[in-house]
Biopython code that builds the backbone (N, CA, C, O; Angstrom):
import numpy as np
from Bio.PDB.StructureBuilder import StructureBuilder

atoms = [
    (1, "MET", "N", (0.845, -1.173, 0.000)),
    (1, "MET", "CA", (0.000, 0.000, 0.000)),
    (1, "MET", "C", (0.892, 1.237, 0.000)),
    (1, "MET", "O", (1.834, 1.336, 0.787)),
    (2, "ALA", "N", (0.598, 2.139, -0.852)),
    (2, "ALA", "CA", (1.387, 3.366, -0.943)),
    (2, "ALA", "C", (1.148, 4.253, 0.271)),
    (2, "ALA", "O", (0.088, 4.191, 0.893)),
    (3, "ASP", "N", (2.126, 5.072, 0.601)),
    (3, "ASP", "CA", (2.025, 5.934, 1.770)),
    (3, "ASP", "C", (0.911, 6.972, 1.655)),
    (3, "ASP", "O", (0.379, 7.422, 2.670)),
    (4, "ASN", "N", (0.557, 7.353, 0.437)),
    (4, "ASN", "CA", (-0.439, 8.407, 0.273)),
    (4, "ASN", "C", (-1.876, 7.874, 0.297)),
    (4, "ASN", "O", (-2.819, 8.660, 0.203)),
    (5, "LYS", "N", (-2.058, 6.572, 0.422)),
    (5, "LYS", "CA", (-3.405, 6.000, 0.465)),
    (5, "LYS", "C", (-3.832, 5.812, 1.914)),
    (5, "LYS", "O", (-3.007, 5.545, 2.788)),
    (6, "ARG", "N", (-5.131, 5.954, 2.155)),
    (6, "ARG", "CA", (-5.679, 5.763, 3.488)),
    (6, "ARG", "C", (-5.877, 4.278, 3.767)),
    (6, "ARG", "O", (-6.263, 3.511, 2.885)),
    (7, "LYS", "N", (-5.613, 3.898, 4.981)),
    (7, "LYS", "CA", (-5.863, 2.524, 5.395)),
    (7, "LYS", "C", (-7.361, 2.328, 5.599)),
    (7, "LYS", "O", (-8.043, 3.256, 6.032)),
    (8, "PRO", "N", (-7.883, 1.158, 5.300)),
    (8, "PRO", "CA", (-9.295, 0.914, 5.579)),
    (8, "PRO", "C", (-9.548, 0.918, 7.091)),
    (8, "PRO", "O", (-8.686, 0.503, 7.865)),
    (9, "ARG", "N", (-10.706, 1.377, 7.504)),
    (9, "ARG", "CA", (-11.079, 1.421, 8.906)),
    (9, "ARG", "C", (-11.755, 0.110, 9.289)),
    (9, "ARG", "O", (-12.535, -0.452, 8.520)),
    (10, "MET", "N", (-11.439, -0.366, 10.494)),
    (10, "MET", "CA", (-12.009, -1.624, 10.960)),
    (10, "MET", "C", (-12.796, -1.355, 12.246)),
    (10, "MET", "O", (-12.233, -0.927, 13.253)),
    (11, "THR", "N", (-14.099, -1.611, 12.195)),
    (11, "THR", "CA", (-14.983, -1.422, 13.339)),
    (11, "THR", "C", (-15.731, -2.717, 13.599)),
    (11, "THR", "O", (-16.226, -3.363, 12.676)),
    (12, "PHE", "N", (-15.806, -3.089, 14.877)),
    (12, "PHE", "CA", (-16.540, -4.286, 15.276)),
    (12, "PHE", "C", (-17.739, -3.880, 16.120)),
    (12, "PHE", "O", (-17.675, -2.905, 16.868)),
    (13, "ILE", "N", (-18.837, -4.628, 16.000)),
    (13, "ILE", "CA", (-19.988, -4.478, 16.885)),
    (13, "ILE", "C", (-19.915, -5.619, 17.878)),
    (13, "ILE", "O", (-19.933, -6.788, 17.494)),
    (14, "ASN", "N", (-19.832, -5.279, 19.152)),
    (14, "ASN", "CA", (-19.676, -6.293, 20.192)),
    (14, "ASN", "C", (-20.983, -6.482, 20.947)),
    (14, "ASN", "O", (-21.480, -5.551, 21.581)),
    (15, "ILE", "N", (-21.539, -7.691, 20.878)),
    (15, "ILE", "CA", (-22.749, -8.021, 21.626)),
    (15, "ILE", "C", (-22.447, -9.019, 22.741)),
    (15, "ILE", "O", (-23.365, -9.528, 23.385)),
    (16, "ILE", "N", (-21.181, -9.299, 22.970)),
    (16, "ILE", "CA", (-20.773, -10.208, 24.042)),
    (16, "ILE", "C", (-20.327, -9.343, 25.222)),
    (16, "ILE", "O", (-19.330, -8.630, 25.109)),
    (17, "PRO", "N", (-21.040, -9.389, 26.348)),
    (17, "PRO", "CA", (-20.713, -8.511, 27.472)),
    (17, "PRO", "C", (-19.485, -8.989, 28.241)),
    (17, "PRO", "O", (-19.589, -9.440, 29.382)),
    (18, "SER", "N", (-18.336, -8.887, 27.610)),
    (18, "SER", "CA", (-17.101, -9.383, 28.202)),
    (18, "SER", "C", (-15.956, -8.415, 27.926)),
    (18, "SER", "O", (-15.705, -8.065, 26.772)),
    (19, "PRO", "N", (-15.257, -7.978, 28.981)),
    (19, "PRO", "CA", (-14.097, -7.125, 28.746)),
    (19, "PRO", "C", (-12.969, -7.861, 28.033)),
    (19, "PRO", "O", (-12.171, -7.236, 27.334)),
    (20, "VAL", "N", (-12.892, -9.170, 28.199)),
    (20, "VAL", "CA", (-11.848, -9.955, 27.531)),
    (20, "VAL", "C", (-12.062, -9.915, 26.019)),
    (20, "VAL", "O", (-11.112, -9.727, 25.258)),
    (21, "VAL", "N", (-13.306, -10.092, 25.588)),
    (21, "VAL", "CA", (-13.618, -10.048, 24.151)),
    (21, "VAL", "C", (-13.371, -8.641, 23.610)),
    (21, "VAL", "O", (-12.810, -8.482, 22.526)),
    (22, "THR", "N", (-13.786, -7.625, 24.359)),
    (22, "THR", "CA", (-13.597, -6.243, 23.923)),
    (22, "THR", "C", (-12.117, -5.919, 23.782)),
    (22, "THR", "O", (-11.707, -5.281, 22.812)),
    (23, "GLN", "N", (-11.326, -6.352, 24.737)),
    (23, "GLN", "CA", (-9.882, -6.122, 24.685)),
    (23, "GLN", "C", (-9.256, -6.859, 23.505)),
    (23, "GLN", "O", (-8.356, -6.331, 22.851)),
    (24, "ALA", "N", (-9.722, -8.066, 23.233)),
    (24, "ALA", "CA", (-9.196, -8.831, 22.099)),
    (24, "ALA", "C", (-9.480, -8.114, 20.779)),
    (24, "ALA", "O", (-8.619, -8.061, 19.901)),
    (25, "LEU", "N", (-10.686, -7.563, 20.641)),
    (25, "LEU", "CA", (-11.028, -6.823, 19.425)),
    (25, "LEU", "C", (-10.160, -5.579, 19.277)),
    (25, "LEU", "O", (-9.653, -5.288, 18.194)),
    (26, "ALA", "N", (-9.993, -4.845, 20.381)),
    (26, "ALA", "CA", (-9.171, -3.625, 20.336)),
    (26, "ALA", "C", (-7.719, -3.960, 20.041)),
    (26, "ALA", "O", (-7.065, -3.256, 19.272)),
    (27, "SER", "N", (-7.213, -5.018, 20.637)),
    (27, "SER", "CA", (-5.813, -5.415, 20.433)),
    (27, "SER", "C", (-5.570, -5.994, 19.046)),
    (27, "SER", "O", (-4.439, -6.012, 18.562)),
    (28, "ALA", "N", (-6.632, -6.464, 18.414)),
    (28, "ALA", "CA", (-6.512, -7.030, 17.067)),
    (28, "ALA", "C", (-6.380, -5.947, 16.005)),
    (28, "ALA", "O", (-6.236, -6.252, 14.821)),
    (29, "GLY", "N", (-6.430, -4.685, 16.422)),
    (29, "GLY", "CA", (-6.242, -3.602, 15.470)),
    (29, "GLY", "C", (-7.501, -2.858, 15.095)),
    (29, "GLY", "O", (-7.501, -2.085, 14.137)),
    (30, "ALA", "N", (-8.586, -3.078, 15.840)),
    (30, "ALA", "CA", (-9.831, -2.367, 15.533)),
    (30, "ALA", "C", (-9.643, -0.870, 15.737)),
    (30, "ALA", "O", (-8.981, -0.441, 16.681)),
    (31, "ASP", "N", (-10.227, -0.088, 14.852)),
    (31, "ASP", "CA", (-10.230, 1.357, 15.012)),
    (31, "ASP", "C", (-11.323, 1.781, 15.986)),
    (31, "ASP", "O", (-11.194, 2.790, 16.679)),
    (32, "ALA", "N", (-12.408, 0.996, 16.033)),
    (32, "ALA", "CA", (-13.525, 1.280, 16.932)),
    (32, "ALA", "C", (-14.254, -0.005, 17.277)),
    (32, "ALA", "O", (-14.291, -0.951, 16.490)),
    (33, "VAL", "N", (-14.835, -0.017, 18.475)),
    (33, "VAL", "CA", (-15.708, -1.114, 18.896)),
    (33, "VAL", "C", (-17.023, -0.490, 19.340)),
    (33, "VAL", "O", (-17.038, 0.401, 20.188)),
    (34, "VAL", "N", (-18.125, -0.960, 18.766)),
    (34, "VAL", "CA", (-19.455, -0.508, 19.153)),
    (34, "VAL", "C", (-19.968, -1.486, 20.201)),
    (34, "VAL", "O", (-20.175, -2.663, 19.906)),
    (35, "ILE", "N", (-20.172, -1.006, 21.417)),
    (35, "ILE", "CA", (-20.733, -1.833, 22.480)),
    (35, "ILE", "C", (-22.238, -1.669, 22.403)),
    (35, "ILE", "O", (-22.773, -0.590, 22.657)),
    (36, "ASP", "N", (-22.912, -2.750, 22.049)),
    (36, "ASP", "CA", (-24.338, -2.700, 21.726)),
    (36, "ASP", "C", (-25.189, -3.047, 22.943)),
    (36, "ASP", "O", (-25.390, -4.224, 23.244)),
    (37, "GLN", "N", (-25.686, -2.036, 23.640)),
    (37, "GLN", "CA", (-26.570, -2.269, 24.773)),
    (37, "GLN", "C", (-27.986, -2.581, 24.322)),
    (37, "GLN", "O", (-28.775, -3.115, 25.101)),
    (38, "GLU", "N", (-28.319, -2.261, 23.090)),
    (38, "GLU", "CA", (-29.677, -2.506, 22.596)),
    (38, "GLU", "C", (-29.939, -3.988, 22.365)),
    (38, "GLU", "O", (-31.038, -4.464, 22.645)),
    (39, "HIS", "N", (-28.969, -4.716, 21.867)),
    (39, "HIS", "CA", (-29.163, -6.119, 21.519)),
    (39, "HIS", "C", (-28.392, -7.089, 22.396)),
    (39, "HIS", "O", (-28.368, -8.288, 22.117)),
    (40, "ALA", "N", (-27.762, -6.592, 23.449)),
    (40, "ALA", "CA", (-26.960, -7.449, 24.322)),
    (40, "ALA", "C", (-27.204, -7.057, 25.781)),
    (40, "ALA", "O", (-27.543, -5.910, 26.072)),
    (41, "PRO", "N", (-27.030, -8.008, 26.689)),
    (41, "PRO", "CA", (-27.244, -7.715, 28.117)),
    (41, "PRO", "C", (-26.044, -7.010, 28.738)),
    (41, "PRO", "O", (-25.355, -7.578, 29.585)),
    (42, "VAL", "N", (-25.796, -5.783, 28.320)),
    (42, "VAL", "CA", (-24.664, -5.008, 28.822)),
    (42, "VAL", "C", (-25.185, -3.977, 29.819)),
    (42, "VAL", "O", (-25.819, -2.993, 29.439)),
    (43, "GLY", "N", (-24.911, -4.217, 31.094)),
    (43, "GLY", "CA", (-25.315, -3.290, 32.146)),
    (43, "GLY", "C", (-24.188, -2.324, 32.469)),
    (43, "GLY", "O", (-23.141, -2.350, 31.820)),
    (44, "PRO", "N", (-24.394, -1.464, 33.474)),
    (44, "PRO", "CA", (-23.385, -0.461, 33.827)),
    (44, "PRO", "C", (-22.026, -1.061, 34.203)),
    (44, "PRO", "O", (-20.990, -0.553, 33.773)),
    (45, "LYS", "N", (-22.020, -2.125, 34.994)),
    (45, "LYS", "CA", (-20.744, -2.734, 35.394)),
    (45, "LYS", "C", (-20.005, -3.306, 34.189)),
    (45, "LYS", "O", (-18.797, -3.116, 34.044)),
    (46, "SER", "N", (-20.738, -4.009, 33.327)),
    (46, "SER", "CA", (-20.120, -4.581, 32.129)),
    (46, "SER", "C", (-19.629, -3.490, 31.195)),
    (46, "SER", "O", (-18.543, -3.598, 30.624)),
    (47, "LEU", "N", (-20.432, -2.431, 31.037)),
    (47, "LEU", "CA", (-20.049, -1.334, 30.149)),
    (47, "LEU", "C", (-18.746, -0.690, 30.624)),
    (47, "LEU", "O", (-17.851, -0.424, 29.822)),
    (48, "HIS", "N", (-18.648, -0.445, 31.910)),
    (48, "HIS", "CA", (-17.436, 0.160, 32.444)),
    (48, "HIS", "C", (-16.234, -0.760, 32.226)),
    (48, "HIS", "O", (-15.181, -0.302, 31.782)),
    (49, "ALA", "N", (-16.377, -2.037, 32.531)),
    (49, "ALA", "CA", (-15.277, -2.992, 32.358)),
    (49, "ALA", "C", (-14.876, -3.123, 30.891)),
    (49, "ALA", "O", (-13.690, -3.213, 30.573)),
    (50, "MET", "N", (-15.867, -3.135, 29.996)),
    (50, "MET", "CA", (-15.583, -3.282, 28.572)),
    (50, "MET", "C", (-14.826, -2.083, 28.026)),
    (50, "MET", "O", (-13.881, -2.245, 27.253)),
    (51, "THR", "N", (-15.234, -0.872, 28.422)),
    (51, "THR", "CA", (-14.541, 0.307, 27.910)),
    (51, "THR", "C", (-13.172, 0.474, 28.575)),
    (51, "THR", "O", (-12.231, 0.952, 27.942)),
    (52, "ALA", "N", (-13.059, 0.087, 29.830)),
    (52, "ALA", "CA", (-11.754, 0.164, 30.507)),
    (52, "ALA", "C", (-10.760, -0.795, 29.877)),
    (52, "ALA", "O", (-9.559, -0.526, 29.873)),
    (53, "SER", "N", (-11.245, -1.912, 29.346)),
    (53, "SER", "CA", (-10.346, -2.894, 28.733)),
    (53, "SER", "C", (-9.731, -2.385, 27.428)),
    (53, "SER", "O", (-8.744, -2.946, 26.953)),
    (54, "ILE", "N", (-10.297, -1.342, 26.853)),
    (54, "ILE", "CA", (-9.793, -0.759, 25.610)),
    (54, "ILE", "C", (-8.666, 0.235, 25.886)),
    (54, "ILE", "O", (-7.905, 0.581, 24.982)),
    (55, "ALA", "N", (-8.559, 0.691, 27.133)),
    (55, "ALA", "CA", (-7.544, 1.686, 27.489)),
    (55, "ALA", "C", (-6.155, 1.206, 27.076)),
    (55, "ALA", "O", (-5.811, 0.034, 27.230)),
    (56, "GLY", "N", (-5.380, 2.127, 26.557)),
    (56, "GLY", "CA", (-4.029, 1.789, 26.128)),
    (56, "GLY", "C", (-3.942, 1.348, 24.677)),
    (56, "GLY", "O", (-2.855, 1.059, 24.179)),
    (57, "THR", "N", (-5.076, 1.295, 23.999)),
    (57, "THR", "CA", (-5.076, 0.968, 22.572)),
    (57, "THR", "C", (-5.524, 2.211, 21.801)),
    (57, "THR", "O", (-5.941, 3.203, 22.400)),
    (58, "LYS", "N", (-5.437, 2.152, 20.504)),
    (58, "LYS", "CA", (-5.888, 3.264, 19.664)),
    (58, "LYS", "C", (-7.372, 3.136, 19.319)),
    (58, "LYS", "O", (-7.911, 3.948, 18.568)),
    (59, "CYS", "N", (-8.016, 2.134, 19.861)),
    (59, "CYS", "CA", (-9.417, 1.833, 19.565)),
    (59, "CYS", "C", (-10.348, 2.817, 20.280)),
    (59, "CYS", "O", (-10.128, 3.157, 21.442)),
    (60, "LEU", "N", (-11.378, 3.266, 19.581)),
    (60, "LEU", "CA", (-12.363, 4.195, 20.112)),
    (60, "LEU", "C", (-13.635, 3.433, 20.477)),
    (60, "LEU", "O", (-14.191, 2.737, 19.627)),
    (61, "PRO", "N", (-14.112, 3.549, 21.728)),
    (61, "PRO", "CA", (-15.365, 2.871, 22.082)),
    (61, "PRO", "C", (-16.578, 3.715, 21.702)),
    (61, "PRO", "O", (-16.611, 4.920, 21.951)),
    (62, "PHE", "N", (-17.566, 3.076, 21.103)),
    (62, "PHE", "CA", (-18.870, 3.673, 20.842)),
    (62, "PHE", "C", (-19.883, 2.868, 21.640)),
    (62, "PHE", "O", (-19.687, 1.671, 21.849)),
    (63, "VAL", "N", (-20.951, 3.495, 22.085)),
    (63, "VAL", "CA", (-22.000, 2.788, 22.813)),
    (63, "VAL", "C", (-23.314, 3.012, 22.093)),
    (63, "VAL", "O", (-23.690, 4.145, 21.793)),
    (64, "ARG", "N", (-24.007, 1.914, 21.819)),
    (64, "ARG", "CA", (-25.355, 1.988, 21.244)),
    (64, "ARG", "C", (-26.319, 1.764, 22.392)),
    (64, "ARG", "O", (-26.436, 0.647, 22.897)),
    (65, "VAL", "N", (-27.015, 2.820, 22.812)),
    (65, "VAL", "CA", (-27.886, 2.740, 23.976)),
    (65, "VAL", "C", (-29.230, 2.104, 23.614)),
    (65, "VAL", "O", (-29.648, 2.089, 22.456)),
    (66, "THR", "N", (-29.887, 1.580, 24.652)),
    (66, "THR", "CA", (-31.149, 0.877, 24.458)),
    (66, "THR", "C", (-32.272, 1.794, 24.010)),
    (66, "THR", "O", (-33.048, 1.469, 23.111)),
    (67, "ARG", "N", (-32.338, 2.936, 24.655)),
    (67, "ARG", "CA", (-33.393, 3.894, 24.310)),
    (67, "ARG", "C", (-32.865, 5.308, 24.507)),
    (67, "ARG", "O", (-31.844, 5.528, 25.158)),
    (68, "ARG", "N", (-33.563, 6.223, 23.948)),
    (68, "ARG", "CA", (-33.184, 7.628, 24.053)),
    (68, "ARG", "C", (-33.729, 8.185, 25.361)),
    (68, "ARG", "O", (-34.832, 8.728, 25.430)),
    (69, "ASP", "N", (-32.919, 8.027, 26.382)),
    (69, "ASP", "CA", (-33.306, 8.417, 27.727)),
    (69, "ASP", "C", (-32.144, 9.196, 28.338)),
    (69, "ASP", "O", (-30.999, 8.747, 28.286)),
    (70, "GLU", "N", (-32.435, 10.352, 28.912)),
    (70, "GLU", "CA", (-31.376, 11.224, 29.405)),
    (70, "GLU", "C", (-30.486, 10.523, 30.430)),
    (70, "GLU", "O", (-29.264, 10.654, 30.374)),
    (71, "ALA", "N", (-31.076, 9.792, 31.353)),
    (71, "ALA", "CA", (-30.290, 9.107, 32.386)),
    (71, "ALA", "C", (-29.382, 8.038, 31.775)),
    (71, "ALA", "O", (-28.228, 7.894, 32.179)),
    (72, "MET", "N", (-29.906, 7.292, 30.804)),
    (72, "MET", "CA", (-29.114, 6.239, 30.164)),
    (72, "MET", "C", (-27.952, 6.826, 29.361)),
    (72, "MET", "O", (-26.844, 6.290, 29.374)),
    (73, "VAL", "N", (-28.214, 7.914, 28.677)),
    (73, "VAL", "CA", (-27.167, 8.570, 27.886)),
    (73, "VAL", "C", (-26.079, 9.127, 28.799)),
    (73, "VAL", "O", (-24.891, 8.961, 28.522)),
    (74, "LYS", "N", (-26.479, 9.785, 29.885)),
    (74, "LYS", "CA", (-25.497, 10.324, 30.829)),
    (74, "LYS", "C", (-24.653, 9.215, 31.442)),
    (74, "LYS", "O", (-23.438, 9.359, 31.579)),
    (75, "LEU", "N", (-25.296, 8.107, 31.810)),
    (75, "LEU", "CA", (-24.563, 6.991, 32.393)),
    (75, "LEU", "C", (-23.540, 6.435, 31.403)),
    (75, "LEU", "O", (-22.393, 6.174, 31.768)),
    (76, "ALA", "N", (-23.960, 6.256, 30.153)),
    (76, "ALA", "CA", (-23.043, 5.734, 29.143)),
    (76, "ALA", "C", (-21.873, 6.687, 28.917)),
    (76, "ALA", "O", (-20.736, 6.242, 28.756)),
    (77, "LEU", "N", (-22.135, 7.978, 28.903)),
    (77, "LEU", "CA", (-21.061, 8.951, 28.724)),
    (77, "LEU", "C", (-20.108, 8.951, 29.915)),
    (77, "LEU", "O", (-18.892, 9.040, 29.741)),
    (78, "ASP", "N", (-20.657, 8.851, 31.123)),
    (78, "ASP", "CA", (-19.820, 8.830, 32.319)),
    (78, "ASP", "C", (-18.957, 7.575, 32.393)),
    (78, "ASP", "O", (-17.769, 7.648, 32.706)),
    (79, "LEU", "N", (-19.558, 6.428, 32.106)),
    (79, "LEU", "CA", (-18.837, 5.161, 32.231)),
    (79, "LEU", "C", (-17.901, 4.896, 31.072)),
    (79, "LEU", "O", (-16.801, 4.376, 31.259)),
    (80, "ALA", "N", (-18.329, 5.246, 29.896)),
    (80, "ALA", "CA", (-17.593, 4.827, 28.710)),
    (80, "ALA", "C", (-16.644, 5.881, 28.163)),
    (80, "ALA", "O", (-15.740, 5.548, 27.397)),
    (81, "ARG", "N", (-16.825, 7.144, 28.534)),
    (81, "ARG", "CA", (-16.011, 8.201, 27.938)),
    (81, "ARG", "C", (-15.993, 8.013, 26.420)),
    (81, "ARG", "O", (-14.933, 7.974, 25.796)),
    (82, "SER", "N", (-17.158, 7.902, 25.859)),
    (82, "SER", "CA", (-17.266, 7.447, 24.481)),
    (82, "SER", "C", (-18.247, 8.261, 23.668)),
    (82, "SER", "O", (-18.775, 9.280, 24.112)),
    (83, "THR", "N", (-18.469, 7.780, 22.478)),
    (83, "THR", "CA", (-19.462, 8.333, 21.577)),
    (83, "THR", "C", (-20.698, 7.453, 21.634)),
    (83, "THR", "O", (-20.589, 6.227, 21.662)),
    (84, "LEU", "N", (-21.858, 8.062, 21.650)),
    (84, "LEU", "CA", (-23.111, 7.313, 21.741)),
    (84, "LEU", "C", (-23.767, 7.181, 20.386)),
    (84, "LEU", "O", (-23.612, 8.033, 19.511)),
    (85, "ARG", "N", (-24.493, 6.109, 20.232)),
    (85, "ARG", "CA", (-25.251, 5.857, 19.008)),
    (85, "ARG", "C", (-26.650, 5.469, 19.422)),
    (85, "ARG", "O", (-26.825, 4.537, 20.206)),
    (86, "SER", "N", (-27.642, 6.159, 18.916)),
    (86, "SER", "CA", (-29.023, 5.838, 19.215)),
    (86, "SER", "C", (-29.756, 5.576, 17.913)),
    (86, "SER", "O", (-29.545, 6.274, 16.921)),
    (87, "GLN", "N", (-30.602, 4.585, 17.918)),
    (87, "GLN", "CA", (-31.376, 4.245, 16.722)),
    (87, "GLN", "C", (-32.673, 5.023, 16.628)),
    (87, "GLN", "O", (-33.378, 4.936, 15.623)),
    (88, "PHE", "N", (-32.989, 5.770, 17.645)),
    (88, "PHE", "CA", (-34.298, 6.390, 17.718)),
    (88, "PHE", "C", (-34.246, 7.842, 17.317)),
    (88, "PHE", "O", (-33.404, 8.599, 17.799)),
    (89, "GLY", "N", (-35.144, 8.231, 16.437)),
    (89, "GLY", "CA", (-35.254, 9.620, 16.020)),
    (89, "GLY", "C", (-36.286, 10.325, 16.872)),
    (89, "GLY", "O", (-36.920, 9.716, 17.733)),
    (90, "ARG", "N", (-36.443, 11.576, 16.632)),
    (90, "ARG", "CA", (-37.430, 12.346, 17.372)),
    (90, "ARG", "C", (-38.806, 12.110, 16.776)),
    (90, "ARG", "O", (-38.968, 12.001, 15.561)),
    (91, "SER", "N", (-39.779, 12.035, 17.643)),
    (91, "SER", "CA", (-41.155, 11.913, 17.153)),
    (91, "SER", "C", (-41.869, 13.221, 17.446)),
    (91, "SER", "O", (-41.645, 13.851, 18.479)),
    (92, "ARG", "N", (-42.705, 13.603, 16.551)),
    (92, "ARG", "CA", (-43.458, 14.855, 16.728)),
    (92, "ARG", "C", (-44.896, 14.515, 17.048)),
    (92, "ARG", "O", (-45.513, 13.671, 16.397)),
    (93, "SER", "N", (-45.416, 15.178, 18.050)),
    (93, "SER", "CA", (-46.821, 14.940, 18.442)),
    (93, "SER", "C", (-47.728, 15.921, 17.780)),
    (93, "SER", "O", (-48.941, 15.878, 17.987)),
]
sb = StructureBuilder()
sb.init_structure("model")
sb.init_model(0)
sb.init_chain("A")
sb.init_seg("    ")
for serial, (resi, resn, name, xyz) in enumerate(atoms, 1):
    if name == "N":
        sb.init_residue(resn, " ", resi, " ")
    sb.init_atom(name, np.array(xyz, "f"), 0.0, 1.0, " ", f" {name:<3s}", serial, name[0])
structure = sb.get_structure()
């Protein structure tokens, strides 16, 4: 690959609530890991452990929250020091 070309980005979606798996993905060269709270049983303790396991790598943690709820978003930001992803748009009444 020539020096002037961009490397492809590698992102994994993690639905396994395990810091060991998250660390393995980050250490394997992932640019980002999406921790999916919507489709996996990832609670606050697991979320904190999973994002802490990425520390020391170049991998960026993203969190996909279950619902668009202020408390849930704040908790994810506090625990994960990350970027949030929500599937829910605004509804107009």
